[in-house]
C-alpha positions as CSV (number, residue, x, y, z in Angstrom):
1,M,8.2,7.0,13.7
2,N,6.6,4.5,10.8
3,M,8.4,1.5,9.7
4,T,7.7,-1.1,7.2
5,L,9.3,-4.1,8.9
6,Y,10.1,-6.8,6.6
7,L,9.8,-10.3,8.5
8,T,10.7,-12.4,5.5
9,L,11.8,-12.2,1.9
10,E,10.2,-16.0,1.7
11,C,6.8,-16.3,0.4
12,N,4.1,-19.3,-0.2
13,L,3.2,-18.0,-3.5
14,A,4.7,-17.2,-7.1
15,C,2.7,-13.9,-8.3
16,T,3.8,-13.4,-11.9
17,Y,4.1,-9.6,-11.2
18,C,6.1,-9.7,-7.8
19,Y,8.5,-6.9,-8.1
20,Q,10.8,-9.2,-5.9
21,S,10.6,-12.1,-8.0
22,D,13.9,-11.0,-9.7
23,N,15.6,-10.5,-6.5
24,K,18.1,-13.4,-5.7
25,S,17.4,-13.1,-2.0
26,C,14.1,-14.5,-2.5
27,C,15.0,-18.1,-3.8
28,E,13.5,-21.3,-2.0
29,D,16.1,-21.7,0.8
30,A,15.6,-18.1,2.1
31,F,15.2,-18.8,5.5
32,C,18.8,-20.6,5.3
33,K,20.2,-17.4,3.9
34,G,19.3,-15.1,6.6
35,Q,16.7,-13.6,5.1
36,T,14.1,-14.3,7.7
37,I,14.2,-11.8,10.3
38,S,15.6,-13.1,14.0
39,F,13.6,-12.1,16.8
40,E,16.6,-10.3,18.2
41,T,16.5,-8.0,15.1
42,A,13.3,-7.6,15.0
43,K,13.1,-6.5,18.8
44,A,16.0,-4.2,18.0
45,A,14.1,-2.5,15.2
46,V,11.1,-1.7,18.0
47,D,13.6,-0.7,20.3
48,Y,15.5,1.7,17.7
49,S,11.7,3.3,17.3
50,V,11.4,4.1,20.6
51,K,15.0,5.4,21.4
52,R,14.4,7.9,18.7
53,G,12.0,10.1,21.2
54,D,8.8,9.7,19.3
55,K,6.0,9.1,21.4
56,S,4.7,6.4,19.2
57,T,5.6,4.1,16.5
58,G,3.6,3.0,13.5
59,I,4.5,-0.8,12.3
60,C,3.8,-2.2,9.0
61,F,4.7,-5.9,8.8
62,F,5.5,-6.7,5.4
63,G,7.3,-9.7,3.3
64,G,7.5,-11.9,1.5
65,E,4.5,-13.6,3.5
66,P,4.7,-12.1,6.8
67,L,2.6,-14.9,8.3
68,L,5.2,-17.3,7.9
69,C,6.5,-15.6,10.9
70,K,3.9,-16.2,13.3
71,D,5.9,-17.2,16.2
72,T,8.4,-13.6,15.7
73,L,5.1,-11.8,15.6
74,S,3.9,-13.2,18.6
75,G,7.0,-12.3,20.2
76,L,7.1,-9.1,19.2
77,M,3.5,-8.4,20.3
78,D,4.5,-9.3,24.2
79,Y,7.3,-7.3,23.9
80,C,5.5,-4.2,22.7
81,D,3.1,-4.5,25.4
82,E,6.1,-4.1,27.9
83,L,7.1,-1.0,26.3
84,R,3.6,0.4,26.3
85,K,4.2,0.5,30.1
86,T,7.0,3.2,29.6
87,G,4.4,5.6,28.0
88,H,5.3,4.5,24.3
89,N,2.3,3.9,21.7
90,F,2.3,1.3,19.0
91,S,-0.2,1.0,16.0
92,F,0.2,-2.0,13.8
93,K,-0.7,-3.2,10.3
94,L,-0.3,-6.4,8.3
95,V,-0.1,-7.0,4.5
96,T,-0.7,-10.7,3.5
97,N,-1.9,-13.1,0.9
98,G,-4.1,-14.6,2.9
99,L,-3.5,-18.0,2.4
100,L,-2.5,-18.5,6.2
101,I,-5.1,-16.6,7.5
102,D,-7.6,-18.5,10.0
103,E,-9.5,-18.0,13.1
104,E,-6.8,-18.3,15.7
105,F,-4.5,-15.8,13.7
106,M,-7.4,-13.5,13.5
107,K,-8.4,-13.2,17.5
108,F,-4.5,-12.7,17.9
109,A,-4.6,-9.9,15.3
110,C,-7.8,-8.4,17.1
111,K,-6.3,-9.1,20.5
112,N,-3.1,-6.9,19.4
113,N,-4.9,-4.4,17.2
114,I,-3.4,-5.6,14.2
115,G,-4.9,-4.1,11.2
116,V,-4.8,-7.0,8.5
117,A,-4.8,-5.7,4.7
118,L,-5.6,-8.7,2.2
119,S,-3.6,-8.7,-1.4
120,H,-6.3,-9.9,-3.9
121,D,-6.9,-9.3,-7.2
122,G,-10.6,-10.2,-7.2
123,L,-11.6,-12.0,-10.5
124,M,-8.2,-11.5,-11.8
125,Q,-6.8,-13.4,-8.9
126,D,-6.1,-16.7,-11.0
127,D,-4.3,-15.0,-13.8
128,C,-1.3,-13.5,-11.6
129,R,-1.5,-14.6,-7.9
130,L,-0.3,-18.2,-8.6
131,T,1.1,-20.8,-6.1
132,K,4.7,-22.4,-6.3
133,D,3.3,-25.1,-8.6
134,K,1.4,-22.4,-10.7
135,K,-2.1,-23.2,-9.7
136,G,-4.8,-20.2,-8.8
137,T,-5.6,-18.9,-5.6
138,F,-9.2,-17.7,-6.0
139,D,-10.8,-20.7,-4.5
140,L,-8.4,-21.0,-1.8
141,L,-8.8,-17.7,-0.4
142,S,-12.8,-17.7,-0.5
143,D,-13.3,-19.1,3.1
144,K,-10.3,-17.1,4.5
145,I,-11.9,-13.8,3.2
146,D,-15.2,-14.7,5.3
147,I,-12.8,-15.3,8.2
148,L,-11.1,-12.1,7.6
149,L,-14.0,-9.8,7.2
150,C,-15.5,-11.5,10.2
151,Y,-13.0,-10.2,12.6
152,Q,-12.1,-7.0,10.7
153,P,-15.2,-6.1,8.5
154,K,-13.4,-2.6,7.3
155,T,-10.2,-4.2,6.5
156,V,-8.6,-3.1,2.8
157,A,-8.3,-5.2,0.1
158,L,-5.1,-4.4,-2.3
159,I,-5.9,-5.1,-6.2
160,T,-2.9,-4.9,-8.5
161,V,-3.8,-4.6,-12.1
162,D,-1.9,-6.3,-14.5
163,P,-2.0,-5.0,-18.1
164,K,-3.7,-8.7,-19.5
165,C,-6.3,-8.2,-16.8
166,A,-7.2,-4.7,-17.2
167,H,-10.8,-5.6,-18.7
168,K,-11.7,-7.5,-15.7
169,L,-11.0,-4.3,-13.2
170,C,-14.0,-3.0,-12.5
171,A,-15.8,-6.8,-12.1
172,S,-13.1,-7.5,-10.0
173,V,-13.8,-4.5,-7.5
174,E,-17.4,-5.5,-7.7
175,Y,-17.0,-8.8,-6.5
176,L,-14.7,-7.7,-3.7
177,F,-17.7,-5.4,-2.7
178,S,-19.9,-8.4,-3.1
179,K,-17.6,-10.4,-1.0
180,G,-18.4,-7.8,2.0
181,F,-15.3,-5.5,1.6
182,K,-15.9,-1.8,2.1
183,N,-12.2,-0.4,1.0
184,V,-10.6,-1.6,-2.2
185,A,-7.1,-0.1,-3.1
186,I,-6.0,-0.4,-6.8
187,T,-2.1,-0.2,-8.1
188,P,-1.5,-0.6,-11.7
189,R,1.8,-3.1,-12.2
190,Y,4.5,-0.9,-12.5
191,A,7.9,-1.7,-13.8
192,E,10.8,0.2,-15.2
193,V,10.3,-1.7,-18.4
194,C,6.6,-0.8,-18.5
195,P,4.5,-3.6,-19.5
196,W,2.0,-1.4,-20.6
197,D,0.9,-0.4,-23.9
198,D,-1.9,1.9,-25.6
199,D,-4.2,-0.9,-26.2
200,S,-4.1,-2.1,-22.7
201,F,-4.1,1.4,-21.4
202,A,-7.1,2.2,-23.4
203,V,-8.9,-0.9,-21.9
204,L,-7.7,0.1,-18.2
205,E,-9.1,3.7,-19.1
206,E,-12.2,2.3,-19.6
207,E,-12.5,0.5,-16.6
208,F,-11.9,3.4,-14.4
209,K,-14.9,5.1,-16.6
210,K,-16.8,2.3,-15.3
211,L,-15.5,3.0,-11.8
212,S,-16.3,6.3,-11.5
213,D,-19.7,5.1,-12.5
214,L,-19.5,2.4,-9.9
215,Y,-18.5,5.2,-7.4
216,V,-21.8,7.1,-8.1
217,K,-24.1,4.2,-7.7
218,K,-22.7,2.8,-4.8
219,T,-23.1,6.2,-3.0
220,L,-26.4,6.9,-4.1
221,S,-27.3,3.4,-2.9
222,G,-26.0,5.0,0.6
223,D,-23.2,2.2,0.8
224,E,-20.4,2.8,3.2
225,F,-17.2,2.0,0.9
226,S,-14.0,3.4,-0.7
227,I,-12.3,3.3,-3.7
228,S,-9.0,4.8,-2.7
229,A,-7.9,5.6,-6.1
230,L,-11.0,8.0,-6.5
231,D,-11.6,9.1,-3.1
232,V,-7.7,10.4,-2.8
233,K,-7.9,12.6,-5.9
234,I,-11.3,13.9,-4.7
235,R,-9.9,14.5,-1.5
236,D,-7.1,16.2,-2.9
237,Y,-9.1,18.8,-4.8
238,I,-11.3,19.7,-1.8
239,M,-8.3,20.2,0.4
240,G,-6.0,21.7,-2.0
241,D,-2.4,22.8,-0.4
242,C,-3.9,21.5,3.1
243,S,-4.1,17.9,1.7
244,P,-2.0,15.4,3.5
245,N,-0.8,13.8,0.5
246,K,1.5,16.9,-0.4
247,G,5.5,15.8,-0.9
248,C,7.7,12.9,-1.0
249,R,9.7,13.0,2.4
250,L,11.9,10.1,1.7
251,G,13.6,8.4,4.4
252,E,12.1,10.7,7.3
253,K,8.1,9.8,6.9
254,Q,9.0,6.3,6.7
255,V,11.6,4.0,6.4
256,C,12.2,0.0,5.7
257,V,14.0,-2.5,7.8
258,M,14.9,-5.6,6.1
259,P,15.5,-8.8,7.6
260,D,19.2,-8.1,8.3
261,G,18.2,-5.0,10.2
262,K,19.7,-2.7,7.9
263,I,17.3,0.7,7.2
264,Y,16.4,1.9,3.9
265,P,14.4,5.0,3.0
266,C,11.8,2.9,0.8
267,Q,10.5,-0.4,-0.7
268,Q,12.4,0.8,-4.1
269,F,15.6,1.6,-2.7
270,I,16.7,-1.3,-1.1
271,E,20.3,-1.1,-2.5
272,D,23.6,-0.9,-0.5
273,E,23.8,2.8,-2.3
274,Y,20.9,4.0,0.0
275,C,21.2,2.3,3.0
276,M,20.9,4.6,6.1
277,G,22.1,2.5,8.8
278,D,21.0,-0.4,10.5
279,V,18.6,-1.1,13.9
280,F,21.6,-1.8,15.8
281,D,23.4,1.2,15.6
282,G,20.7,3.8,14.3
283,I,20.6,5.7,10.9
284,Q,24.0,7.7,9.9
285,N,23.2,11.5,9.8
286,E,25.6,11.9,6.5
287,R,23.3,8.9,4.8
288,L,19.9,10.6,5.8
289,D,21.6,14.0,4.6
290,F,22.3,12.3,1.1
291,I,18.8,10.8,1.1
292,K,17.3,14.5,1.3
293,K,19.7,15.6,-0.9
294,I,18.3,13.2,-3.6
295,R,15.1,13.4,-3.4
296,K,14.7,17.0,-4.0
297,D,15.2,15.9,-7.9
298,S,11.7,16.4,-8.8
299,P,10.7,15.7,-12.5
300,K,11.2,19.0,-14.4
301,E,8.2,18.6,-17.2
302,C,5.9,18.6,-14.4
303,A,6.8,22.2,-13.1
304,D,4.1,23.7,-15.1
305,C,1.5,21.3,-15.0
306,G,-2.1,22.3,-13.7
307,L,-2.7,18.8,-11.9
308,K,0.6,18.6,-10.2
309,S,-0.8,19.4,-6.7
310,R,-3.0,16.3,-7.0
311,C,-0.5,14.1,-8.7
312,R,2.1,11.7,-7.6
313,Y,4.8,12.9,-9.9
314,N,7.2,13.6,-6.7
315,C,7.1,10.0,-5.6
316,C,10.6,9.2,-5.3
317,C,9.8,5.5,-5.3
318,L,7.6,5.5,-7.9
319,N,9.8,7.1,-10.2
320,K,12.7,5.1,-9.3
321,Q,10.5,1.8,-10.2
322,C,9.0,3.2,-13.4
323,T,11.9,5.2,-14.8
324,G,15.1,4.2,-12.7
325,S,15.4,7.9,-11.9
326,I,14.1,9.8,-9.0
327,G,13.6,13.0,-11.3
328,S,11.9,11.5,-14.4
329,I,8.5,10.3,-14.3
330,S,7.2,7.7,-16.8
331,P,4.6,8.3,-19.6
332,F,2.9,5.8,-18.1
333,Q,2.6,7.1,-14.6
334,C,1.6,10.7,-16.1
335,S,-1.1,9.2,-18.2
336,Y,-2.4,7.3,-15.4
337,E,-2.6,10.0,-13.0
338,Q,-4.6,12.1,-15.4
339,M,-6.9,9.1,-16.1
340,I,-7.5,8.9,-12.7
341,I,-8.0,12.7,-11.9
342,S,-10.8,12.5,-14.9
343,A,-13.0,9.5,-13.2
344,A,-12.9,11.2,-9.7
345,D,-13.8,14.1,-10.9
346,S,-16.6,12.8,-13.2
347,A,-18.2,10.6,-10.1
348,A,-17.5,14.1,-7.8
349,E,-19.2,16.5,-9.8
350,R,-22.1,14.4,-10.7
351,L,-22.7,13.6,-7.1
352,Y,-22.1,17.2,-5.8
353,K,-24.7,18.6,-8.4
354,Q,-27.2,16.4,-6.5
355,G,-26.2,17.4,-3.5
356,T,-25.6,13.9,-2.5
357,T,-25.9,14.0,1.6
358,L,-23.5,11.0,1.8
359,F,-20.8,12.3,-0.5
360,L,-20.7,16.0,1.1
361,K,-20.1,14.1,4.5
362,K,-17.9,11.7,3.3
363,Q,-15.7,13.9,1.4
364,Y,-16.5,17.5,3.4
365,R,-16.0,16.1,6.6
366,E,-15.9,19.0,9.2
367,F,-17.1,21.3,6.6
368,Y,-20.2,19.7,5.9
369,N,-22.2,22.0,8.3
370,L,-20.9,24.9,6.5
371,L,-22.0,23.7,3.3
372,E,-25.8,23.1,4.7
373,I,-25.5,26.9,5.6
């Protein structure tokens, strides 16, 4: 079982594009209104995952800012250590804005095998990722990045691209690589009222062409790196129907647990209508059946598209976030998918034609020896 466990909805930042910013539960006194998880509820979430009968549990600690709950996190690690003695396995991830990272926490994370991912927008950081008093956070995080990478050199930097900052995307990725990151994930700002227009999208398209060139340059230089937006599309092409990124298993592959213990199928479905149960009594079968039924509503306009095997057209979460409907893909998402597939193919074609060893080993992996023959 994989679980996104919201430790709190409170945050020490006020990012302009935060999808929780309009949520009434994200107010200043969220701690006083039960929007921070209690240890008992967090423990019940772990117990529930074990009682399901799976041999392992993957937990992603999320928020808000999860490092506001270090004491709860510490207690959970001790509890999971006890459960491991029964033969149950755990894996952990944590997504943070980085402000509360220090050496003490990173030693704790490494001791407990918690993979830490940093939300950081590179050179776009001060445009959107602001403190409560509307100040930038770029300078505040420089030393934090050094500490993070010292302990976890393969950690992921998570970039969110706002339309007004799109012209800085490639330079932002280059900055994060220069700081020592080897893995960068890129996500555009999504919204039902889409903030992207033709001009900003054209800028984004030019930036992805630059990223395609950067991908080729770094590969030819022998660098170990990943730009996941491109790597995923390349891998999907190679693996075809065997790709692990096929389909949307809303409510089955991964669930979200909120601070009050209620279980939801995904981050964009945290509404009473989609509540599946709670960590104390478990998922109700009739609620799971309801989720299974609604997720079959794939966009009809995608049925005959030649790119759908490499597209996220059937991601219920994205479709609901962008259009308000599981069965509708937004024009932006459609254009974005086409754009990143084109950028990925441009890079892959150049590297494949050159027979670049590093590229072939990276993308073909177990098939590489066959290619040599």
